[in-house]
Residue, then its C-alpha position, 0 to 999 in steps of 0.5 A: e500500500a506504500t508503493t507509489d503510482a509511479t513505481e507501479t507504472a514502472i514495474r508494469e512497463l518493465t513486466d510488459a517489456l520482458g513479456k511477462q504476466l504481472i499479478v498484484s497481491a497484498d502483502t500477506p503470508g503466501f501471497i496469491v499462488n502459494r495460498i492456493l498451491m500449498p493446501l493442494l500439495a498438503e492435501a495430496m500429502r495427507t491423502l498419501e499418509e492416509g493410504t488412499g493411494t500411492a504417490d504415483d496414483i495421486d500424481t496420475g490422478a491429478k494429471v489425468g483428472l485435473n489436467h495438471p502437467m505434473g502431479p502435486l507430489e511430483l511438483a513438491d519434489f520439484i520445488g523442494l520439500d524443504v521449501c514447501l515445508n518452510v512456506m507452509k509453516v510461514i502461511h500456517e503461522g501467519i494465517g492459521g487453518e488446518h489446511f495450511r498445517p504441514p503434513k507429518v510425512l513432509e516433516d519426516l521426509v525433510a528431517a531425513g534429508h529427502l528433499g525431492q529432486k535436488t537430493g534424488r529422493g522425496f515422494h519419488t526417487y530421481p536419478r542422480s546426475 
């Protein structure tokens, strides 16, 4: 709210010049995208914890049934499970709500050093280069 109109105009012009899409968000934990994404990832993780499906089945379900390019557990592995955990903690502490609470399986994987693609193991296993 303290951003001047001139600064906003300059940022909009720069965004256009770079061929990027601009979205504006209030200064709130998670902003827009993470407020939407993290509950989705957390629910996929809780679905795995409960034994509703395997990681592969959950990801395939999202790809086929939701037309997502990658499943939520695969996406969490791509982002980095440590990053997901930290973002979920920030949003949960700042806003509350069980849907923002980090799932135990995520906490356990991070504690074990399984951070997703960058370590070769997370919800899935990845070849090391």
